[in-house]
All heavy atoms as TSV, in Angstrom:
chain	resi	resn	atom	element	x	y	z
A	1	MET	N	N	109.702	105.436	82.252
A	1	MET	CA	C	109.571	104.246	83.069
A	1	MET	C	C	109.472	104.628	84.551
A	1	MET	O	O	108.752	103.997	85.301
A	1	MET	CB	C	110.749	103.320	82.830
A	1	MET	CG	C	110.672	102.071	83.651
A	1	MET	SD	S	111.395	100.730	82.785
A	1	MET	CE	C	112.051	99.804	84.108
A	2	ARG	N	N	110.204	105.637	84.942
A	2	ARG	CA	C	110.138	106.056	86.344
A	2	ARG	C	C	108.755	106.559	86.703
A	2	ARG	O	O	108.300	106.370	87.818
A	2	ARG	CB	C	111.166	107.140	86.620
A	2	ARG	CG	C	112.576	106.636	86.593
A	2	ARG	CD	C	113.539	107.760	86.904
A	2	ARG	NE	N	114.887	107.314	86.651
A	2	ARG	CZ	C	115.902	107.665	87.407
A	2	ARG	NH1	N	115.714	108.465	88.418
A	2	ARG	NH2	N	117.094	107.230	87.145
A	3	ALA	N	N	108.109	107.211	85.724
A	3	ALA	CA	C	106.753	107.708	85.983
A	3	ALA	C	C	105.799	106.548	86.217
A	3	ALA	O	O	104.909	106.630	87.071
A	3	ALA	CB	C	106.277	108.567	84.824
A	4	GLN	N	N	105.969	105.462	85.481
A	4	GLN	CA	C	105.109	104.289	85.651
A	4	GLN	C	C	105.313	103.664	87.026
A	4	GLN	O	O	104.349	103.251	87.670
A	4	GLN	CB	C	105.395	103.259	84.567
A	4	GLN	CG	C	105.004	103.732	83.191
A	4	GLN	CD	C	105.523	102.819	82.114
A	4	GLN	OE1	O	106.450	102.047	82.330
A	4	GLN	NE2	N	104.938	102.910	80.932
A	5	ILE	N	N	106.555	103.586	87.460
A	5	ILE	CA	C	106.836	103.024	88.781
A	5	ILE	C	C	106.220	103.909	89.860
A	5	ILE	O	O	105.591	103.425	90.800
A	5	ILE	CB	C	108.359	102.871	88.997
A	5	ILE	CG1	C	108.918	101.835	88.038
A	5	ILE	CG2	C	108.668	102.487	90.437
A	5	ILE	CD1	C	110.415	101.784	87.994
A	6	GLY	N	N	106.395	105.225	89.704
A	6	GLY	CA	C	105.827	106.149	90.675
A	6	GLY	C	C	104.310	106.094	90.702
A	6	GLY	O	O	103.695	106.103	91.773
A	7	LEU	N	N	103.689	106.017	89.521
A	7	LEU	CA	C	102.231	105.932	89.465
A	7	LEU	C	C	101.729	104.622	90.054
A	7	LEU	O	O	100.711	104.595	90.745
A	7	LEU	CB	C	101.748	106.077	88.025
A	7	LEU	CG	C	101.792	107.484	87.446
A	7	LEU	CD1	C	101.414	107.454	85.965
A	7	LEU	CD2	C	100.872	108.408	88.205
A	8	GLY	N	N	102.439	103.542	89.797
A	8	GLY	CA	C	102.043	102.256	90.366
A	8	GLY	C	C	102.146	102.244	91.877
A	8	GLY	O	O	101.261	101.742	92.572
A	9	THR	N	N	103.221	102.809	92.395
A	9	THR	CA	C	103.397	102.881	93.841
A	9	THR	C	C	102.334	103.775	94.473
A	9	THR	O	O	101.750	103.428	95.510
A	9	THR	CB	C	104.800	103.417	94.175
A	9	THR	OG1	O	105.769	102.580	93.541
A	9	THR	CG2	C	105.043	103.433	95.659
A	10	LEU	N	N	102.058	104.912	93.826
A	10	LEU	CA	C	101.030	105.814	94.332
A	10	LEU	C	C	99.659	105.145	94.300
A	10	LEU	O	O	98.888	105.251	95.250
A	10	LEU	CB	C	101.013	107.103	93.511
A	10	LEU	CG	C	99.982	108.147	93.907
A	10	LEU	CD1	C	100.280	108.666	95.303
A	10	LEU	CD2	C	99.976	109.274	92.899
A	11	GLY	N	N	99.366	104.434	93.215
A	11	GLY	CA	C	98.085	103.726	93.114
A	11	GLY	C	C	97.932	102.660	94.183
A	11	GLY	O	O	96.856	102.499	94.768
A	12	ALA	N	N	99.008	101.940	94.449
A	12	ALA	CA	C	98.960	100.914	95.494
A	12	ALA	C	C	98.740	101.544	96.861
A	12	ALA	O	O	97.983	101.019	97.682
A	12	ALA	CB	C	100.254	100.109	95.486
A	13	TYR	N	N	99.380	102.678	97.110
A	13	TYR	CA	C	99.214	103.339	98.406
A	13	TYR	C	C	97.812	103.907	98.558
A	13	TYR	O	O	97.228	103.855	99.639
A	13	TYR	CB	C	100.273	104.427	98.578
A	13	TYR	CG	C	100.520	104.761	100.025
A	13	TYR	CD1	C	101.250	103.887	100.817
A	13	TYR	CD2	C	100.012	105.905	100.596
A	13	TYR	CE1	C	101.467	104.169	102.154
A	13	TYR	CE2	C	100.224	106.193	101.932
A	13	TYR	CZ	C	100.953	105.313	102.703
A	13	TYR	OH	O	101.153	105.587	104.026
A	14	ILE	N	N	97.242	104.419	97.466
A	14	ILE	CA	C	95.866	104.914	97.517
A	14	ILE	C	C	94.898	103.754	97.765
A	14	ILE	O	O	93.945	103.881	98.532
A	14	ILE	CB	C	95.513	105.677	96.225
A	14	ILE	CG1	C	96.265	107.006	96.187
A	14	ILE	CG2	C	94.011	105.915	96.104
A	14	ILE	CD1	C	96.148	107.751	94.886
A	15	GLY	N	N	95.150	102.618	97.140
A	15	GLY	CA	C	94.331	101.437	97.402
A	15	GLY	C	C	94.432	100.985	98.846
A	15	GLY	O	O	93.440	100.587	99.459
A	16	LEU	N	N	95.624	101.061	99.398
A	16	LEU	CA	C	95.819	100.712	100.803
A	16	LEU	C	C	95.059	101.678	101.707
A	16	LEU	O	O	94.431	101.270	102.684
A	16	LEU	CB	C	97.310	100.729	101.140
A	16	LEU	CG	C	97.725	100.286	102.521
A	16	LEU	CD1	C	97.402	98.804	102.713
A	16	LEU	CD2	C	99.198	100.520	102.723
A	17	ALA	N	N	95.099	102.963	101.351
A	17	ALA	CA	C	94.364	103.961	102.132
A	17	ALA	C	C	92.864	103.720	102.044
A	17	ALA	O	O	92.140	103.889	103.029
A	17	ALA	CB	C	94.712	105.363	101.642
A	18	ALA	N	N	92.386	103.311	100.870
A	18	ALA	CA	C	90.957	103.026	100.725
A	18	ALA	C	C	90.558	101.825	101.583
A	18	ALA	O	O	89.468	101.796	102.164
A	18	ALA	CB	C	90.621	102.759	99.263
A	19	GLY	N	N	91.417	100.848	101.690
A	19	GLY	CA	C	91.132	99.686	102.519
A	19	GLY	C	C	91.126	99.997	104.003
A	19	GLY	O	O	90.455	99.329	104.788
A	20	HIS	N	N	91.888	101.012	104.388
A	20	HIS	CA	C	91.955	101.414	105.795
A	20	HIS	C	C	91.191	102.717	106.031
A	20	HIS	O	O	91.568	103.522	106.883
A	20	HIS	CB	C	93.418	101.622	106.215
A	20	HIS	CG	C	94.178	100.363	106.377
A	20	HIS	ND1	N	94.842	99.765	105.346
A	20	HIS	CD2	C	94.380	99.580	107.466
A	20	HIS	CE1	C	95.435	98.674	105.786
A	20	HIS	NE2	N	95.170	98.531	107.072
A	21	SER	N	N	90.134	102.941	105.292
A	21	SER	CA	C	89.446	104.235	105.348
A	21	SER	C	C	88.908	104.567	106.738
A	21	SER	O	O	88.774	105.737	107.079
A	21	SER	CB	C	88.310	104.270	104.329
A	21	SER	OG	O	87.351	103.274	104.618
A	22	ARG	N	N	88.625	103.585	107.533
A	22	ARG	CA	C	88.118	103.857	108.884
A	22	ARG	C	C	89.233	104.031	109.899
A	22	ARG	O	O	88.994	104.468	111.016
A	22	ARG	CB	C	87.195	102.727	109.338
A	22	ARG	CG	C	85.943	102.668	108.493
A	22	ARG	CD	C	85.026	101.606	108.975
A	22	ARG	NE	N	83.893	101.516	108.062
A	22	ARG	CZ	C	82.724	101.061	108.399
A	22	ARG	NH1	N	82.508	100.619	109.615
A	22	ARG	NH2	N	81.756	101.019	107.515
A	23	GLN	N	N	90.441	103.636	109.539
A	23	GLN	CA	C	91.582	103.748	110.461
A	23	GLN	C	C	92.764	104.400	109.740
A	23	GLN	O	O	93.838	103.831	109.641
A	23	GLN	CB	C	91.982	102.370	110.965
A	23	GLN	CG	C	90.911	101.664	111.731
A	23	GLN	CD	C	91.322	100.235	112.055
A	23	GLN	OE1	O	92.287	99.722	111.522
A	23	GLN	NE2	N	90.575	99.593	112.933
A	24	LEU	N	N	92.576	105.597	109.226
A	24	LEU	CA	C	93.634	106.272	108.474
A	24	LEU	C	C	94.826	106.656	109.337
A	24	LEU	O	O	95.898	106.954	108.811
A	24	LEU	CB	C	93.075	107.506	107.761
A	24	LEU	CG	C	92.205	107.207	106.540
A	24	LEU	CD1	C	91.684	108.501	105.948
A	24	LEU	CD2	C	92.968	106.422	105.499
A	25	ASP	N	N	94.660	106.650	110.644
A	25	ASP	CA	C	95.793	106.975	111.503
A	25	ASP	C	C	96.911	105.944	111.390
A	25	ASP	O	O	98.065	106.247	111.664
A	25	ASP	CB	C	95.353	107.140	112.955
A	25	ASP	CG	C	94.672	105.890	113.507
A	25	ASP	OD1	O	94.110	105.128	112.710
A	25	ASP	OD2	O	94.700	105.707	114.745
A	26	THR	N	N	96.588	104.715	110.947
A	26	THR	CA	C	97.636	103.705	110.758
A	26	THR	C	C	98.534	104.053	109.580
A	26	THR	O	O	99.642	103.550	109.480
A	26	THR	CB	C	97.028	102.311	110.529
A	26	THR	OG1	O	96.193	102.351	109.372
A	26	THR	CG2	C	96.227	101.853	111.723
A	27	LEU	N	N	98.050	104.918	108.676
A	27	LEU	CA	C	98.837	105.314	107.511
A	27	LEU	C	C	99.400	106.721	107.651
A	27	LEU	O	O	99.800	107.332	106.663
A	27	LEU	CB	C	97.971	105.239	106.252
A	27	LEU	CG	C	97.428	103.855	105.895
A	27	LEU	CD1	C	96.517	103.944	104.704
A	27	LEU	CD2	C	98.558	102.905	105.635
A	28	SER	N	N	99.437	107.258	108.862
A	28	SER	CA	C	99.902	108.633	109.049
A	28	SER	C	C	101.375	108.798	108.697
A	28	SER	O	O	101.784	109.834	108.204
A	28	SER	CB	C	99.648	109.094	110.477
A	28	SER	OG	O	100.366	108.283	111.374
A	29	ARG	N	N	102.171	107.776	108.905
A	29	ARG	CA	C	103.589	107.832	108.540
A	29	ARG	C	C	103.779	107.135	107.197
A	29	ARG	O	O	103.645	105.924	107.085
A	29	ARG	CB	C	104.447	107.131	109.594
A	29	ARG	CG	C	105.925	107.198	109.299
A	29	ARG	CD	C	106.702	106.241	110.214
A	29	ARG	NE	N	107.956	105.849	109.643
A	29	ARG	CZ	C	108.132	104.896	108.745
A	29	ARG	NH1	N	107.117	104.220	108.294
A	29	ARG	NH2	N	109.334	104.601	108.290
A	30	VAL	N	N	104.078	107.911	106.175
A	30	VAL	CA	C	104.315	107.341	104.848
A	30	VAL	C	C	105.727	106.763	104.829
A	30	VAL	O	O	106.697	107.472	105.100
A	30	VAL	CB	C	104.168	108.420	103.757
A	30	VAL	CG1	C	104.462	107.845	102.384
A	30	VAL	CG2	C	102.769	109.021	103.793
A	31	PRO	N	N	105.881	105.477	104.499
A	31	PRO	CA	C	107.204	104.836	104.505
A	31	PRO	C	C	108.002	105.194	103.243
A	31	PRO	O	O	108.188	104.379	102.343
A	31	PRO	CB	C	106.868	103.343	104.565
A	31	PRO	CG	C	105.540	103.248	103.904
A	31	PRO	CD	C	104.821	104.511	104.240
A	32	VAL	N	N	108.474	106.433	103.179
A	32	VAL	CA	C	109.145	106.941	101.984
A	32	VAL	C	C	110.407	106.143	101.673
A	32	VAL	O	O	110.643	105.770	100.518
A	32	VAL	CB	C	109.473	108.445	102.145
A	32	VAL	CG1	C	110.252	108.961	100.958
A	32	VAL	CG2	C	108.193	109.240	102.335
A	33	LEU	N	N	111.212	105.867	102.670
A	33	LEU	CA	C	112.462	105.132	102.451
A	33	LEU	C	C	112.180	103.739	101.901
A	33	LEU	O	O	112.815	103.294	100.933
A	33	LEU	CB	C	113.260	105.043	103.752
A	33	LEU	CG	C	114.587	104.305	103.665
A	33	LEU	CD1	C	115.528	105.051	102.726
A	33	LEU	CD2	C	115.212	104.179	105.037
A	34	GLU	N	N	111.219	103.050	102.486
A	34	GLU	CA	C	110.888	101.696	102.040
A	34	GLU	C	C	110.311	101.707	100.624
A	34	GLU	O	O	110.666	100.864	99.791
A	34	GLU	CB	C	109.896	101.044	103.003
A	34	GLU	CG	C	110.487	100.714	104.361
A	34	GLU	CD	C	110.433	101.883	105.336
A	34	GLU	OE1	O	110.055	102.996	104.929
A	34	GLU	OE2	O	110.780	101.670	106.509
A	35	LEU	N	N	109.427	102.659	100.337
A	35	LEU	CA	C	108.839	102.745	98.999
A	35	LEU	C	C	109.889	103.099	97.954
A	35	LEU	O	O	109.859	102.584	96.830
A	35	LEU	CB	C	107.699	103.770	98.984
A	35	LEU	CG	C	106.448	103.379	99.761
A	35	LEU	CD1	C	105.471	104.549	99.802
A	35	LEU	CD2	C	105.792	102.168	99.149
A	36	THR	N	N	110.835	103.953	98.314
A	36	THR	CA	C	111.915	104.300	97.396
A	36	THR	C	C	112.809	103.094	97.129
A	36	THR	O	O	113.217	102.852	95.988
A	36	THR	CB	C	112.750	105.457	97.975
A	36	THR	OG1	O	111.883	106.560	98.234
A	36	THR	CG2	C	113.833	105.889	97.021
A	37	ALA	N	N	113.108	102.336	98.171
A	37	ALA	CA	C	113.936	101.142	98.001
A	37	ALA	C	C	113.248	100.122	97.095
A	37	ALA	O	O	113.885	99.516	96.227
A	37	ALA	CB	C	114.240	100.526	99.361
A	38	ILE	N	N	111.946	99.944	97.263
A	38	ILE	CA	C	111.204	99.017	96.410
A	38	ILE	C	C	111.140	99.543	94.986
A	38	ILE	O	O	111.355	98.806	94.019
A	38	ILE	CB	C	109.795	98.777	96.976
A	38	ILE	CG1	C	109.880	97.988	98.275
A	38	ILE	CG2	C	108.903	98.064	95.966
A	38	ILE	CD1	C	108.576	97.918	99.033
A	39	GLY	N	N	110.854	100.841	94.845
A	39	GLY	CA	C	110.741	101.435	93.520
A	39	GLY	C	C	112.035	101.391	92.731
A	39	GLY	O	O	112.027	101.277	91.511
A	40	ALA	N	N	113.164	101.475	93.404
A	40	ALA	CA	C	114.453	101.409	92.730
A	40	ALA	C	C	114.996	99.987	92.682
A	40	ALA	O	O	115.652	99.599	91.714
A	40	ALA	CB	C	115.454	102.310	93.437
A	41	GLY	N	N	114.712	99.196	93.707
A	41	GLY	CA	C	115.296	97.851	93.800
A	41	GLY	C	C	114.710	96.852	92.829
A	41	GLY	O	O	115.441	96.053	92.231
A	42	VAL	N	N	113.410	96.881	92.632
A	42	VAL	CA	C	112.777	95.897	91.742
A	42	VAL	C	C	113.260	96.048	90.300
A	42	VAL	O	O	113.660	95.059	89.680
A	42	VAL	CB	C	111.235	95.970	91.860
A	42	VAL	CG1	C	110.563	95.146	90.783
A	42	VAL	CG2	C	110.796	95.519	93.233
A	43	PRO	N	N	113.294	97.259	89.732
A	43	PRO	CA	C	113.830	97.370	88.367
A	43	PRO	C	C	115.307	96.997	88.278
A	43	PRO	O	O	115.741	96.406	87.290
A	43	PRO	CB	C	113.622	98.840	88.009
A	43	PRO	CG	C	112.543	99.303	88.895
A	43	PRO	CD	C	112.687	98.514	90.153
A	44	LEU	N	N	116.098	97.331	89.301
A	44	LEU	CA	C	117.512	96.965	89.273
A	44	LEU	C	C	117.706	95.456	89.304
A	44	LEU	O	O	118.569	94.920	88.598
A	44	LEU	CB	C	118.254	97.615	90.446
A	44	LEU	CG	C	118.518	99.105	90.305
A	44	LEU	CD1	C	119.154	99.652	91.575
A	44	LEU	CD2	C	119.400	99.377	89.113
A	45	ILE	N	N	116.918	94.772	90.093
A	45	ILE	CA	C	116.998	93.307	90.125
A	45	ILE	C	C	116.599	92.720	88.778
A	45	ILE	O	O	117.227	91.777	88.286
A	45	ILE	CB	C	116.130	92.748	91.267
A	45	ILE	CG1	C	116.744	93.120	92.622
A	45	ILE	CG2	C	115.957	91.247	91.156
A	45	ILE	CD1	C	115.861	92.825	93.803
A	46	ALA	N	N	115.567	93.285	88.152
A	46	ALA	CA	C	115.145	92.804	86.838
A	46	ALA	C	C	116.226	93.049	85.788
A	46	ALA	O	O	116.483	92.187	84.928
A	46	ALA	CB	C	113.845	93.492	86.425
A	47	ILE	N	N	116.879	94.198	85.847
A	47	ILE	CA	C	117.962	94.498	84.901
A	47	ILE	C	C	119.118	93.533	85.092
A	47	ILE	O	O	119.672	92.997	84.123
A	47	ILE	CB	C	118.425	95.957	85.069
A	47	ILE	CG1	C	117.355	96.909	84.545
A	47	ILE	CG2	C	119.751	96.204	84.362
A	47	ILE	CD1	C	117.602	98.355	84.900
A	48	MET	N	N	119.486	93.280	86.339
A	48	MET	CA	C	120.596	92.364	86.607
A	48	MET	C	C	120.267	90.947	86.162
A	48	MET	O	O	121.110	90.261	85.571
A	48	MET	CB	C	120.948	92.391	88.096
A	48	MET	CG	C	121.590	93.691	88.527
A	48	MET	SD	S	121.837	93.826	90.314
A	48	MET	CE	C	122.787	92.374	90.668
A	49	ALA	N	N	119.041	90.495	86.405
A	49	ALA	CA	C	118.648	89.143	85.979
A	49	ALA	C	C	118.652	89.042	84.467
A	49	ALA	O	O	119.109	88.042	83.898
A	49	ALA	CB	C	117.268	88.805	86.537
A	50	GLY	N	N	118.156	90.070	83.779
A	50	GLY	CA	C	118.169	90.065	82.319
A	50	GLY	C	C	119.579	90.059	81.767
A	50	GLY	O	O	119.877	89.371	80.791
A	51	TRP	N	N	120.478	90.809	82.396
A	51	TRP	CA	C	121.861	90.854	81.945
A	51	TRP	C	C	122.545	89.501	82.154
A	51	TRP	O	O	123.285	89.026	81.300
A	51	TRP	CB	C	122.595	91.948	82.702
A	51	TRP	CG	C	124.036	92.060	82.337
A	51	TRP	CD1	C	124.558	92.570	81.190
A	51	TRP	CD2	C	125.157	91.635	83.121
A	51	TRP	NE1	N	125.921	92.493	81.222
A	51	TRP	CE2	C	126.323	91.935	82.393
A	51	TRP	CE3	C	125.276	91.044	84.378
A	51	TRP	CZ2	C	127.584	91.652	82.893
A	51	TRP	CZ3	C	126.523	90.766	84.851
A	51	TRP	CH2	C	127.669	91.065	84.120
A	52	LEU	N	N	122.283	88.873	83.291
A	52	LEU	CA	C	122.915	87.582	83.571
A	52	LEU	C	C	122.396	86.472	82.661
A	52	LEU	O	O	123.139	85.559	82.295
A	52	LEU	CB	C	122.681	87.188	85.034
A	52	LEU	CG	C	123.475	87.980	86.068
A	52	LEU	CD1	C	123.002	87.625	87.473
A	52	LEU	CD2	C	124.960	87.700	85.924
A	53	LEU	N	N	121.128	86.534	82.312
A	53	LEU	CA	C	120.525	85.457	81.530
A	53	LEU	C	C	120.498	85.735	80.030
A	53	LEU	O	O	120.064	84.885	79.258
A	53	LEU	CB	C	119.095	85.208	82.026
A	53	LEU	CG	C	118.974	84.791	83.494
A	53	LEU	CD1	C	117.519	84.723	83.907
A	53	LEU	CD2	C	119.665	83.454	83.718
A	54	ALA	N	N	120.950	86.891	79.603
A	54	ALA	CA	C	120.884	87.257	78.190
A	54	ALA	C	C	121.791	86.370	77.342
A	54	ALA	O	O	122.914	86.054	77.707
A	54	ALA	CB	C	121.287	88.710	78.010
A	55	GLY	N	N	121.274	85.963	76.223
A	55	GLY	CA	C	122.070	85.205	75.266
A	55	GLY	C	C	122.198	83.732	75.559
A	55	GLY	O	O	122.801	83.005	74.793
A	56	ARG	N	N	121.651	83.269	76.623
A	56	ARG	CA	C	121.740	81.846	76.945
A	56	ARG	C	C	120.442	81.164	76.544
A	56	ARG	O	O	119.355	81.609	76.882
A	56	ARG	CB	C	121.974	81.647	78.429
A	56	ARG	CG	C	123.277	82.250	78.885
A	56	ARG	CD	C	123.491	81.982	80.333
A	56	ARG	NE	N	124.706	82.670	80.778
A	56	ARG	CZ	C	125.068	82.783	82.020
A	56	ARG	NH1	N	124.317	82.258	82.964
A	56	ARG	NH2	N	126.156	83.424	82.345
A	57	GLN	N	N	120.575	80.081	75.834
A	57	GLN	CA	C	119.397	79.332	75.424
A	57	GLN	C	C	119.191	78.155	76.372
A	57	GLN	O	O	120.156	77.597	76.892
A	57	GLN	CB	C	119.567	78.813	74.004
A	57	GLN	CG	C	119.642	79.926	72.976
A	57	GLN	CD	C	119.777	79.368	71.584
A	57	GLN	OE1	O	119.890	78.176	71.382
A	57	GLN	NE2	N	119.781	80.253	70.610
A	58	PRO	N	N	117.959	77.768	76.576
A	58	PRO	CA	C	117.712	76.587	77.404
A	58	PRO	C	C	118.374	75.360	76.777
A	58	PRO	O	O	118.510	75.272	75.555
A	58	PRO	CB	C	116.192	76.452	77.383
A	58	PRO	CG	C	115.686	77.787	76.974
A	58	PRO	CD	C	116.749	78.409	76.136
A	59	PRO	N	N	118.803	74.394	77.590
A	59	PRO	CA	C	119.510	73.214	77.055
A	59	PRO	C	C	118.712	72.452	76.002
A	59	PRO	O	O	119.287	71.903	75.062
A	59	PRO	CB	C	119.735	72.338	78.285
A	59	PRO	CG	C	119.603	73.248	79.442
A	59	PRO	CD	C	118.712	74.358	79.028
A	60	ALA	N	N	117.404	72.414	76.088
A	60	ALA	CA	C	116.616	71.668	75.113
A	60	ALA	C	C	116.626	72.332	73.742
A	60	ALA	O	O	116.503	71.674	72.720
A	60	ALA	CB	C	115.167	71.549	75.597
A	61	ILE	N	N	116.833	73.627	73.679
A	61	ILE	CA	C	116.829	74.338	72.406
A	61	ILE	C	C	118.252	74.526	71.891
A	61	ILE	O	O	118.478	74.713	70.717
A	61	ILE	CB	C	116.137	75.705	72.566
A	61	ILE	CG1	C	114.684	75.493	73.010
A	61	ILE	CG2	C	116.163	76.514	71.307
A	61	ILE	CD1	C	113.952	76.759	73.323
A	62	ALA	N	N	119.224	74.463	72.762
A	62	ALA	CA	C	120.597	74.792	72.389
A	62	ALA	C	C	121.223	73.781	71.438
A	62	ALA	O	O	122.192	74.093	70.754
A	62	ALA	CB	C	121.461	74.916	73.643
A	63	GLY	N	N	120.718	72.570	71.358
A	63	GLY	CA	C	121.295	71.554	70.472
A	63	GLY	C	C	121.007	71.845	69.008
A	63	GLY	O	O	120.240	72.726	68.644
A	64	ARG	N	N	121.687	71.094	68.128
A	64	ARG	CA	C	121.464	71.258	66.684
A	64	ARG	C	C	120.076	70.796	66.302
A	64	ARG	O	O	119.550	69.841	66.862
A	64	ARG	CB	C	122.481	70.395	65.917
A	64	ARG	CG	C	123.760	71.112	65.660
A	64	ARG	CD	C	124.672	70.310	64.770
A	64	ARG	NE	N	124.003	69.950	63.519
A	64	ARG	CZ	C	124.420	69.022	62.693
A	64	ARG	NH1	N	125.473	68.307	62.990
A	64	ARG	NH2	N	123.785	68.768	61.581
A	65	ALA	N	N	119.539	71.453	65.330
A	65	ALA	CA	C	118.236	71.061	64.807
A	65	ALA	C	C	118.385	69.745	64.055
A	65	ALA	O	O	119.310	69.554	63.283
A	65	ALA	CB	C	117.698	72.131	63.885
A	66	GLN	N	N	117.476	68.842	64.282
A	66	GLN	CA	C	117.520	67.551	63.604
A	66	GLN	C	C	116.575	67.560	62.424
A	66	GLN	O	O	115.449	68.037	62.518
A	66	GLN	CB	C	117.138	66.434	64.576
A	66	GLN	CG	C	118.115	66.337	65.732
A	66	GLN	CD	C	117.708	65.254	66.717
A	66	GLN	OE1	O	116.723	64.576	66.540
A	66	GLN	NE2	N	118.492	65.110	67.780
A	67	ASP	N	N	117.033	67.023	61.320
A	67	ASP	CA	C	116.201	66.986	60.098
A	67	ASP	C	C	115.340	65.771	60.053
A	67	ASP	O	O	115.583	64.724	60.429
A	67	ASP	CB	C	117.076	67.067	58.854
A	67	ASP	CG	C	117.756	68.424	58.786
A	67	ASP	OD1	O	117.087	69.428	59.078
A	67	ASP	OD2	O	118.959	68.448	58.451
């Protein structure tokens, strides 16, 4: 999973570089800290949301089935 996150981040940065191909000096400083925070923070937020919401059914489904 970490490889997928890294590849996605790298692909996005390459796409950004392609968009700025005439002004590559704007991308001379790679924001490593920010990219690392995003790469680690998004999966952690998803894990926490899944843990908090696990096992809970929506109120419309939680009632008894009617025959």
